[in-house]
C-alpha positions as CSV (number, residue, x, y, z in Angstrom):
1,M,-41.4,-101.8,46.0
2,Q,-43.4,-98.6,45.6
3,I,-45.7,-97.9,48.5
4,T,-49.2,-97.0,47.2
5,K,-51.3,-97.4,50.4
6,L,-50.7,-96.1,53.9
7,Q,-51.0,-99.5,55.4
8,Q,-48.0,-100.6,53.4
9,M,-45.9,-98.1,55.2
10,L,-46.5,-100.0,58.5
11,E,-45.5,-103.2,56.9
12,E,-42.3,-101.7,55.4
13,A,-41.4,-99.9,58.7
14,K,-41.6,-103.2,60.6
15,K,-38.8,-104.5,58.4
16,R,-36.4,-101.7,59.3
17,P,-34.3,-101.2,62.5
18,K,-36.4,-99.7,65.3
19,K,-36.2,-96.0,65.8
20,R,-36.2,-94.1,69.1
21,L,-39.3,-91.8,69.2
22,V,-39.4,-88.9,71.7
23,V,-42.9,-87.4,72.3
24,V,-43.5,-83.8,73.5
25,Y,-46.1,-83.6,76.2
26,A,-47.8,-86.9,75.7
27,N,-50.8,-86.2,77.8
28,D,-53.5,-87.5,75.5
29,L,-55.0,-90.9,74.7
30,H,-54.7,-90.8,70.9
31,T,-50.9,-90.1,71.0
32,I,-50.3,-92.8,73.6
33,E,-52.4,-95.3,71.7
34,A,-50.5,-94.6,68.5
35,V,-47.1,-94.9,70.1
36,N,-48.1,-98.1,71.9
37,E,-49.2,-99.6,68.6
38,A,-46.0,-98.6,66.9
39,I,-44.1,-100.3,69.8
40,S,-46.2,-103.4,69.4
41,M,-45.2,-103.5,65.7
42,D,-41.5,-103.1,66.5
43,I,-41.3,-99.8,64.6
44,V,-40.1,-97.7,67.5
45,E,-39.0,-97.5,71.1
46,A,-40.4,-94.5,72.9
47,T,-39.8,-91.8,75.5
48,L,-42.8,-89.8,76.6
49,T,-42.4,-86.4,78.3
50,G,-45.3,-84.9,80.2
51,D,-47.3,-85.2,83.4
52,E,-46.3,-88.6,84.6
53,T,-49.4,-89.1,86.7
54,K,-51.7,-88.1,83.9
55,I,-49.8,-90.4,81.4
56,K,-50.1,-93.3,83.8
57,D,-53.8,-92.7,84.4
58,I,-54.5,-92.6,80.6
59,C,-52.6,-95.9,80.2
60,K,-54.5,-97.5,83.0
61,Q,-57.9,-96.4,81.6
62,A,-56.8,-97.7,78.1
63,N,-55.4,-100.9,79.5
64,I,-51.9,-100.0,78.2
65,D,-48.8,-101.1,80.1
66,H,-47.0,-97.8,81.0
67,T,-43.8,-99.6,81.6
68,R,-43.5,-100.0,77.8
69,F,-42.5,-96.3,77.7
70,E,-39.7,-94.3,79.3
71,I,-41.6,-91.5,81.0
72,I,-39.9,-88.2,81.8
73,H,-42.0,-86.1,84.1
74,E,-42.4,-82.5,83.0
75,T,-45.5,-80.3,83.6
76,N,-44.4,-77.4,81.4
77,D,-45.1,-78.1,77.7
78,I,-42.3,-75.9,76.4
79,E,-39.7,-77.4,78.7
80,A,-41.0,-80.8,77.7
81,G,-40.3,-79.8,74.1
82,L,-36.9,-78.5,74.8
83,K,-36.0,-81.7,76.7
84,C,-37.0,-83.7,73.7
85,C,-34.8,-81.6,71.5
86,D,-31.9,-82.1,73.9
87,M,-32.4,-85.9,73.6
88,I,-32.3,-85.6,69.8
89,N,-29.1,-83.4,69.9
90,K,-27.5,-86.0,72.2
91,G,-28.3,-88.8,69.8
92,H,-31.0,-90.3,72.0
93,G,-33.8,-90.0,69.5
94,N,-34.4,-90.4,65.7
95,I,-38.0,-88.9,65.6
96,I,-39.8,-86.2,67.6
97,M,-43.6,-86.1,67.9
98,K,-46.1,-83.5,69.0
99,G,-48.5,-84.5,71.8
100,T,-50.8,-81.9,73.4
101,I,-48.4,-79.1,73.1
102,S,-49.7,-76.3,70.8
103,T,-48.3,-76.2,67.3
104,D,-46.8,-72.7,67.9
105,N,-44.9,-73.9,71.0
106,Y,-43.8,-77.1,69.4
107,M,-42.3,-75.2,66.5
108,R,-40.7,-72.7,68.9
109,C,-38.9,-75.6,70.5
110,I,-37.7,-77.1,67.2
111,L,-36.4,-73.6,66.1
112,N,-34.9,-72.6,69.5
113,K,-31.4,-71.2,68.8
114,E,-29.8,-72.8,71.8
115,R,-31.6,-76.1,72.2
116,G,-33.5,-76.6,69.0
117,I,-32.9,-79.2,66.3
118,M,-32.4,-77.2,63.2
119,S,-29.1,-77.6,61.3
120,G,-27.7,-75.0,59.0
121,K,-30.1,-73.0,56.8
122,G,-32.5,-75.8,56.1
123,V,-36.1,-74.9,55.2
124,L,-38.7,-76.3,57.7
125,T,-41.8,-77.4,55.8
126,H,-44.8,-79.7,56.2
127,V,-45.2,-82.8,54.0
128,S,-48.4,-84.8,54.0
129,V,-49.0,-88.2,52.4
130,I,-52.6,-88.6,51.5
131,E,-54.5,-91.7,50.5
132,A,-57.1,-89.7,48.5
133,N,-60.2,-91.8,47.9
134,G,-60.6,-92.7,44.2
135,Y,-57.0,-91.7,43.1
136,G,-55.4,-95.1,43.2
137,K,-52.0,-94.1,44.7
138,L,-50.6,-91.9,47.4
139,L,-50.4,-88.1,46.9
140,I,-47.4,-86.4,48.6
141,V,-48.2,-82.7,49.1
142,G,-46.8,-79.6,50.6
143,D,-46.9,-77.1,52.2
144,V,-50.3,-77.1,54.0
145,A,-49.4,-76.0,57.5
146,V,-46.0,-74.2,58.0
147,I,-45.0,-71.7,55.3
148,P,-47.8,-69.2,54.5
149,Q,-46.5,-67.7,51.3
150,P,-43.3,-69.6,50.1
151,D,-40.9,-67.7,47.8
152,I,-39.2,-69.4,44.9
153,P,-36.2,-70.7,47.0
154,Q,-38.6,-72.1,49.6
155,K,-40.7,-73.7,46.8
156,V,-37.6,-75.3,45.4
157,A,-36.7,-76.7,48.9
158,I,-40.3,-78.0,49.3
159,V,-40.1,-79.7,45.9
160,K,-36.9,-81.4,47.0
161,H,-38.5,-82.6,50.3
162,L,-41.5,-84.0,48.3
163,I,-39.1,-85.9,46.0
164,N,-37.1,-87.2,48.9
165,T,-40.3,-88.5,50.6
166,A,-41.4,-90.2,47.4
167,H,-38.0,-91.9,47.1
168,C,-38.3,-93.1,50.7
169,L,-41.6,-94.6,49.8
170,G,-40.1,-96.6,46.9
171,N,-41.0,-94.2,44.0
172,E,-37.8,-93.9,42.1
173,L,-39.1,-91.3,39.6
174,P,-41.9,-89.3,41.1
175,K,-44.0,-87.0,39.1
176,V,-44.2,-83.6,40.8
177,G,-46.9,-81.1,39.7
178,L,-46.6,-77.4,40.3
179,L,-50.1,-76.2,41.1
180,A,-51.6,-73.0,39.7
181,A,-55.0,-71.7,38.5
182,T,-54.2,-72.4,34.8
183,E,-51.7,-74.2,32.6
184,K,-51.0,-70.9,30.8
185,V,-48.0,-68.9,31.9
186,S,-49.7,-65.7,33.1
187,F,-47.5,-63.1,34.7
188,K,-50.5,-61.7,36.4
189,I,-50.7,-64.9,38.5
190,P,-47.6,-65.4,40.6
191,S,-48.2,-69.2,41.0
192,C,-48.0,-69.5,37.2
193,S,-44.8,-67.6,36.7
194,D,-43.1,-69.2,39.7
195,A,-44.1,-72.7,38.4
196,A,-42.8,-71.9,35.0
197,L,-39.4,-70.8,36.4
198,I,-39.2,-73.9,38.6
199,A,-40.1,-76.2,35.7
200,K,-37.3,-74.6,33.7
201,M,-34.9,-75.3,36.6
202,A,-36.1,-78.9,36.4
203,D,-35.2,-78.9,32.7
204,R,-31.7,-77.8,33.6
205,G,-31.2,-80.6,36.1
206,E,-32.0,-79.0,39.4
207,F,-34.0,-82.0,40.7
208,K,-32.6,-85.5,40.7
209,S,-34.6,-88.6,39.8
210,A,-37.9,-86.8,39.4
211,L,-40.2,-85.3,36.7
212,V,-41.2,-81.8,37.6
213,D,-43.6,-79.7,35.6
214,G,-46.0,-76.8,35.8
215,P,-48.0,-74.6,35.9
216,L,-50.8,-77.1,36.0
217,A,-54.3,-76.7,37.4
218,L,-55.6,-79.4,39.8
219,D,-57.5,-81.3,37.1
220,G,-54.4,-81.2,34.9
221,L,-52.5,-82.9,37.8
222,I,-54.8,-85.7,38.7
223,D,-57.3,-86.3,35.9
224,K,-56.1,-87.9,32.7
225,E,-59.4,-87.4,30.9
226,S,-59.3,-83.6,31.5
227,C,-55.8,-83.6,30.2
228,D,-56.9,-85.4,27.0
229,I,-59.8,-83.0,26.5
230,K,-57.6,-79.9,27.1
231,G,-54.7,-81.3,25.0
232,I,-52.3,-80.9,27.9
233,K,-48.9,-82.4,27.1
234,S,-46.7,-83.0,30.1
235,P,-44.9,-86.0,31.7
236,V,-46.8,-85.1,34.9
237,A,-50.3,-84.4,33.5
238,G,-53.1,-86.5,35.0
239,D,-50.7,-88.7,37.0
240,A,-49.0,-86.6,39.7
241,D,-47.4,-88.3,42.7
242,C,-46.5,-85.0,44.4
243,I,-48.1,-81.6,44.4
244,L,-46.4,-78.3,45.3
245,F,-49.0,-75.8,46.5
246,P,-48.4,-72.1,45.8
247,N,-49.5,-70.9,49.2
248,I,-50.9,-72.2,52.5
249,E,-54.5,-71.4,51.6
250,S,-54.6,-73.7,48.6
251,G,-52.6,-76.4,50.4
252,N,-54.7,-76.3,53.6
253,T,-58.0,-76.3,51.7
254,F,-56.9,-79.3,49.7
255,Y,-55.8,-81.1,52.8
256,K,-59.0,-80.5,54.7
257,T,-61.2,-81.2,51.6
258,C,-59.5,-84.7,51.5
259,T,-59.9,-85.4,55.2
260,K,-63.2,-83.7,56.1
261,L,-65.3,-84.1,52.9
262,L,-63.7,-87.2,51.3
263,N,-62.8,-89.0,54.6
264,S,-59.3,-89.7,53.3
265,E,-56.6,-90.9,55.6
266,L,-53.1,-89.4,55.8
267,A,-49.7,-89.2,57.4
268,A,-47.9,-85.9,58.1
269,N,-44.5,-84.8,59.1
270,V,-42.5,-81.6,59.3
271,V,-39.2,-82.0,57.5
272,G,-36.0,-79.9,57.3
273,A,-34.8,-80.4,60.9
274,K,-32.2,-82.9,62.0
275,V,-34.9,-85.6,62.4
276,P,-38.5,-85.9,61.2
277,A,-41.0,-84.0,63.4
278,I,-44.5,-85.5,63.5
279,L,-47.0,-82.7,63.5
280,S,-50.5,-84.2,63.5
281,S,-53.4,-82.2,65.0
282,R,-54.3,-82.8,68.6
283,G,-57.7,-84.0,67.4
284,D,-56.3,-86.5,64.9
285,S,-57.1,-90.1,65.3
286,S,-54.8,-92.7,66.7
287,L,-54.5,-94.2,63.2
288,T,-53.4,-90.9,61.6
289,K,-50.8,-90.6,64.3
290,L,-49.7,-94.2,63.8
291,Y,-49.3,-93.6,60.0
292,S,-47.3,-90.5,60.8
293,I,-44.9,-92.5,63.0
294,A,-44.4,-95.0,60.2
295,L,-43.8,-92.2,57.7
296,A,-41.2,-90.7,60.0
297,A,-39.5,-94.0,60.5
298,L,-39.2,-94.6,56.8
299,T,-37.9,-91.1,56.1
300,S,-35.5,-90.9,59.1
301,S,-31.9,-90.9,57.9
302,N,-30.5,-91.8,61.4
């Protein structure tokens, strides 16, 4: 079954074997609430690192039983992150999640050469699944948070991560749009020429079980009427499941337009490490963090 709503991710994750979630510096209410709800749904078991006294106080104030979690006391956020990475490397975790540690320090732990959780030469990138109001299905997009200006090899890697995420959500043949300012192949606009090259790679079989095309402007990706008016002919036109952004400015602007102006809900993970890494904002709601846990559980290969 293809998942078309974020709520459906929760229902599907409940059917799967439980994952072990390790949380870096879980000293905040929204993170603890989300993890507690995921435990109640039998999606995960959880280990929380952080200030044990603070975690227990938060649980008490929220009427949450702290004994539902394994708590590892650590008052240094970076050391908490490295301990979580150690657990992953020892096979004691399937998902890692950011708590109140800063994004920079969280990423430093994941990328740490001695204790981090990278494998080989994988590309670490951010994938968001957005339930955009009015679109009718989920949009899987990247990168909006990690790679500022991806080169062509990085863009190819991002496309493959988008496709894999779509497959994990039950879409057997996702339509991937390569965003640019125009459908015309202009060599003066790098996003256009890069998209044309990646689309040709798709024609030659680089991407399995997906339709990949571009360059396409945003209306050409998501609005069938605009495609009809402009005469755009593409297997992706007006019906994209996934969007590759040419740079972090375009991706982050789209992400925040959906969440801040349109009040759309989402799930977000960093992929490319040994396990999914949940990277929601410290200010994100408990629901956003819960959806992100479900997404990680569905995409975890362990």
